[in-house]
N, C-alpha and C positions, 0 to 999 in steps of 0.2 A: 229685796225679794229673792228667793232661792230659784234655782233653775227649774225645778218641778212645778213651782206655782206658775212660772211664765210659759209651761208647756200646756196648750189647749187643744182639744181634739174635738172633731165631729165626725160621727159615723152617719151617713147619709144613705139610707135604704130607698133607693128609687125604683121607678118602674123598669127601667132598663139595667141600670148598674147599681152596685152597692159599692160605697167608696169610703175609706178611712183616711182623713187628712189630719196629721199632727202639726200644730202651729207653734213657732216660736216667734221672738222678736218683741218689739213694744206693741202694746195693745192696739194703738191706732194704725200700725203698719206691720200686720202679721206676715211672718215669713214662713213658707213651708218646709219643714223638717222631713216629713215622711208623707208619701202619697201613694196610695194602693187602691186600684180599682178591680172590681169583681163583676163580669158580665154575667149576672144571673137571670135576666129576662123574666123578672116577676110579672110584669105587666102582659105578657103574650097570653098567658094562662087566664087571666082576668078578662081579657077582651074576648077570647074565644070561649069560655065556659063560666065566667062570673067568679072563679075560684083561682087561687095560686095553685098552680101545678104541683105535684109531688116531686117532679124533677127539679123546678126551680126552687122549691123550698129545701131540698137537700143540698143543692149548691150553695144557696144563700146561708145556711145555718153552717155548714163546714167553713165558708170563709168567714162567718161572723165569730166563729169559735176561735179562729186564728186572730182575727182583730181583738178579741177580748183579752187573749194572752199578751199579744203586743202591747195594749195599752196598759196592762199591770206592769209589764217589764219596763216599759218606758217611763214609769212613775210619773204619769199626766197628771197636772193639778186640777183640770177642769174639764169635762167631757159632757157632750149632749148627743144623744143617740135619737134620730128622727126618721120616721118613715112617712112617705107621701102616697101619691095618687093610688098606686097598685094596691097597697095593704088596705088604704081606706075604703077602697071599692069592693074589694074581695069578700065574698061571704065567709071565708075561713080566715080572715085578717086577724081577729081577735085571739085565735088559737096560735096563729104564727107569732104574734108578740108574746104571747105567753112562753113559746119556746125560746125566744130571743132573751127573755128575762131569766130564764133558766141558765144562760151562759154568763149571767152576771152583767148584762148589758140593759139598763132600764131604758128600754125604747119608749118614745112617745109618738103618737100619731098626730101629725099636723094636718088640720083641716085646710081647704083650699085658700081661705083668707090668710091664715098664718104662713102657708107657703108663699102666697103672693107677697106678703109683707117682708119675709125674709130675703126675697129676691130683690125687693125695692132697696132695702138696705144694704145689700150686696153691692148694688150699683153706686150708692151714696158712699159707700166705704172706698171704692175704687176711683170714684169722679165726684169729689165733693160738690161741684157746682153744676151737677146733672139737672137738666130742665126739659122734660120730654116724657116718652113713654117707655116703660121697661117691658120687654117681652121676654119671658124665660120658658123655653121650651124644654120639657121633660119627656120621659117615655109615654107617660100617661095623660098629662094635663099641659095645658098652656095658660100661663098666668100674664096677666097684663096690670101694669101698675103705673100711676102718674106720680112722677117725683118732681119736686121743684123746691126751691128755697131751703135746701138741706132737709126737706122732710117727706115722707112717704103720705100719698093722698089716696084718691080713690083707686079701687082694685078689684080685679075678678079673676076666677079660675074657670077655664073652659076645658070641657073634655075632649081636648084636640092634641093629645101629645104625639109624638113621632111615629110611635108604634101604632097608632090608629090610622095614619095617613093613607097607607097602601090600599086598604080595603074601601076607603073612601074614593080615592082615585080611580079605583076598578070601576066604580059606578058611573064615570063620564068625565069629561075634561072639566067641566064647571062644578063637579061635585064638592070639591073642597071649599071653593069660594063660597058657594051656597050653604054649606055647612057651617062655616064661620059666620056668615051674616045671620043664620038661624040662632046659633049660640049666642051671639051677641044680643040679638033681639029678646031672647029668653032668659038672659041673665038675671040673677037674683037681684040685681040693682034696679031693674024695671026700666032700664034705658042706658044709654050709652052717650049721652049728651057731653060727658066729660072727655071722650075720646076725641070729639071733633075739635077741641081746642089743641090736641096734639098735632093737628096738621101743620107742616112747615117747621116742626121741632124734630130734633134727633129721635131716632127708635133704638133704643140700647138693647143689644142682643145678649142674653144671657143663656148659658147651657152649652153642654159639650158639642151637640150637633151643630149649632151655629157658629161655634168657635171654629169647628173643623170646616165649614163652609168657607169662613173667612180666611182660613189657612189655604185652601183651594185657591180662593180668589188671589191671594197674595202670590201664590205659585204661577198662576196663569198670567197675572199682571207684571210679574218680575220685581214685585216690591223687594227692596234689598234688606230689609230689617226683620229678622224672624222674631217678632215680638207682637203678640196678639192683642195686648191691653191698649184700648183706646184707638184700634185700628178702624178706619172709617172707610166705608163704601158707598157709591152713589145709588139710590134706589133702583135706577134703571139697569144696574148690573146684574141684578138677581134673575131675571127672565133668561138672559144668554147663559148664565151660569147654570141654572136648572136644565136648559136644554143640552148644554154640554155634558152635564152628568148623565143625562137620560141616553144620549147619542153613545156615549162612550161604554155604556153598560157596566158602569162602576169601576173601569181600568183607570179612569182619571182620577177619582178619589184615593184608588190604593197606590198610585203612582207618586202621591204627594208624601214627602217625610212627615212622620208624626201622626198619621192617621192610620188606627188599626183597621182590620178586616170588618169587625162588628160594626165599628162606627161608618165605615165606607159603605156598608149595606143600606144605611138609613140616610145618607146624604140626599140622595134625590127627592125623597119624601121631606125631609127638612128643607130643602129649597122651595118645594111645592107650598108648604103652608106660609113659609116667609114671603112668597110672592103673593099670595092671597092677602096676607096682612099687609103689606106694603101697599097694594092696591087700594085697600080699605082706609088706611090710616093717613097716607100720602105724607111720610115723613121727608125732612130735607135731606137726611143723611142716615146711614145704618152704621152705628158705633159699637164695636165688638167690646165687651166688658169681660176682663180677665176673672172677675169675682162674681159669685152667684150667691146661692142659697146658704152654703156653708159659711163664707165670710160674712154674709149678712146676719147670721145667728151669732156670730162673734161680735159684730157692731151693735146689735140689738142689746147686748149684754152690758156696753159700757154707759157710762154716766155722760151727760150732755157736754161737760166740759173737755172729756177726752174725745168725744166725737167730733168737737170743732176743731181739734189739732189738724196740722198739715200733714198727711201722710208721707208726703215726699221727704220733708225736712226730718220727721220722726225716724223714718227708715234710713235716711243717710246717716244721721247722728248715731243711731244704734249700730250701723254697720262700721263705720270708720273712726268715731271719736276715741274709743279705747286706744288706737294706735297712733293717735296725734302726736307729733314730736313735741309740741308745745300745745297743752290743753287750752288755753285761752286764745290761741292764735286765730281761729276763724273768727270769732266774735270780735276782736280787735281788727281784723282785716276788713270786716264789712263796715266798721264804723269809720275805717280809714278812706274806704272807697265811697262813703255816703256823699261828699261833696261832688263827685263826678256822676254817680248812678243812683242817687238817693230819691231822685224825681221820677224814676221809672215807675211804672204801675205794678200792682201786686204780681201780676203773672210772671214778669221778668225778673223782679226782686227775689222772688222765690228761688228761681233758677240760678241766680248768682248766689244766693246763700247757700245752695246745694253744692255748687262748685267750690266755694270757699271751704267747705267741709271736706270734700273729696280730695282737693288739692292737698291736703296735708299728709295724704298717705302716700304720695308719689315717691317718697325717699325709700320704700320698701322694694321698689322695681329696680331692674338693672338700668343704669343711666342711659344705655344706648336703646332701650325699648320704654322708657318712663312715659314719653308723650303718647306713644301707640297705646300703652297699657291704660293710661287715663281716659283716652277715647273709647276705648273698649268698655271700660268700667261704666262710663257714662251712658253708652249705647245698649248695653245688655244687662245691667245690674238690675236687681229685683225691685225698681223703683215703682211706686204707686202715685197715680194721679198726673202723669205725663204721657203725651202722645209721641210720635215719631219726631215731630218738629222740635219739641222740647228737648228730647233726647239728643238731637243733632246740635242744638245750641250750646247745651252741657258739653257734649264732646268737643265742640269746636274751642270753647272756652278753657276747658281743661287741658286740651292738646297744646294750645299756646302757652297756658300758664306753666306747664311742665317742659316747655322748652323747644316745643314743635314750632315748625316755621309754616306760614300760610302756603297754600290755600288749606291745607289739612287733609285728612283721609278722604279719598274720592266719594265713599258712601255718602257723605254729608250734603253734597250738592243734589242728591236724589230725595232728600228729606225736608230741606229748608231752602229758602232762596238766597240768592247771593247777598241781599241787603241783610237779612236776618244773620247770615253768617259773619258778615262783616262786623256786625254790631256785637255779636258775641266774642268774635276775636278782640274786639276792644277790651271787654271783660278780662280776657285772658292775658293780655299785654299788661294790664294794670295789676294783675295779681303776680305776673312775672317781675314786675318793677318792684312790688312790695318785698317779694323774696329777695331780690337782688340787694335790696336796700338793708333789709333787717336780718337776713339769714334765717328767718322764721321766729325771731325774738319778738313778742309782742311789745315789751317796752320801747323798742325803737319806734314802731309805728306810733305808739301813744304819743311821742313827742315830735313827730313831724307831721305834715300836712301836704295834701296833694289836691289841687283845685284849678279850674279853668278860669283865667282872666282874659276875658276878650277871646281873641284867636289864639291864646298862648296857653300852654300848660305849665303851671309852675309847682315845683316841688320845693318846699320850705324846710330847712334843716336848722336846728339849733347851733350855735356856734361851736360848741364842744363835739359836735358830730360832723364837723368838717371834714376829717380824714375818710369819712364815707363817699364823699363826692368824687368818685374816680370815673374813668372813661367808660367803663362798663355801666356804670349808672347813667352816665350821659347818653350813651347808644339806646338803652332801653327806655329812658324817658322820651327820646325823639321817637322811637318806634310806636309808643303808646300814642304820641301826639299826632303821628301819620294815620293811625288806626282810628282817632277820632275826628280826622279831617282838619285839624288845627294847623296853624302855620309853623309853629315851632314850640320847644320846650326850654324851660330855664330852671336851673338849680340855684335857689338862693339860700344864702347862709347868713345866720346873725338874727 
């Protein structure tokens, strides 16, 4: 497949912002190549007058003309242009779509159900095992979607976008909660019984406003990892966050890196609707999703087999396998480790497999910084389907595998328990031993075995490999045994 065919783009014409995102990478693990946002505020005019304002249309068309030109010059192989709540509610929405078409952008109008479906798919793209309620807050609407078992279920779209909350809030302290209750009662589904089963399950937060809220929460709580994907908050954290945003008169939001002034203006209202929704649904946690409608549209276009792939492993392979010193080494290393770690659950096995691939790129770094660079790659890489704890375990394993000494980077103890990090350290010591034994040559691992016999670690070498059994190999075998809480290590030859 040529490069142009792998470049996919979404133009998302929302009620508050218009965004062009160009994606590359493998289909199951999209990587952002270009991302540009235009704050057009289309929804403000619709809320006030029922029509898109002339000023917002002018701003939007100017930005969309730029996007159309960029798409042509980037030679994008697949593109979808969609408009959501503001355009579908505006009396002059059809005329606006015609003017977009004149720019060479075949825009389609998503109804509320299609918008909700895409939001659900976006969460499944980022969190394959998601089981709970998706809430996608846009400028003009709020989509609620049930996801479980890798599928999108019941869903609805409510006219409760963040641009509408200020007017509601002005009507009294309980106005937003009452409006939410009324909207749910009057929904086209004729009832919300399916929402009740979401109590005690995660609430997955989609949309720029709620991602910005999560960023404020990270800032206030001192969370050490500046990654929003799969960041979890407790429901009871939202009311204090809402109060802090109100009391600070927006200075709190503006003081947080990565939050623009336009977004900061709306965060208090975003917190208000989230507080009302949390009280209504009673989730166990609030999980921030880095993906949403745009990634959901990409996911929706995939076949069933591709959807079922692991996005973490697809992403890691795409990023690092082209620079592996020995192409077959990661797969061979995994087979070699199976006697020690093969019985682990799927959740940890996938992390070990990801580290096995990432480890093969360490030779590109300066030897003095190799271990630190490996930990940084695990912590901050564009990996999908992992949370902060997962990243910490990968970082610990990779740090040790590339020659670092325990305990590892200090940040890791803020993300994972000592027991988890010690276990991941064992993975790293095993990979370090494999590298010392084989020099990265798969053929060496294929003819040697590593296993636990009772309380002893045993490394078996064929007779013609006897010269490999030096003092360094013995030391690293013992370090692995110590990491696994075994009595000792033996190297057997013959």
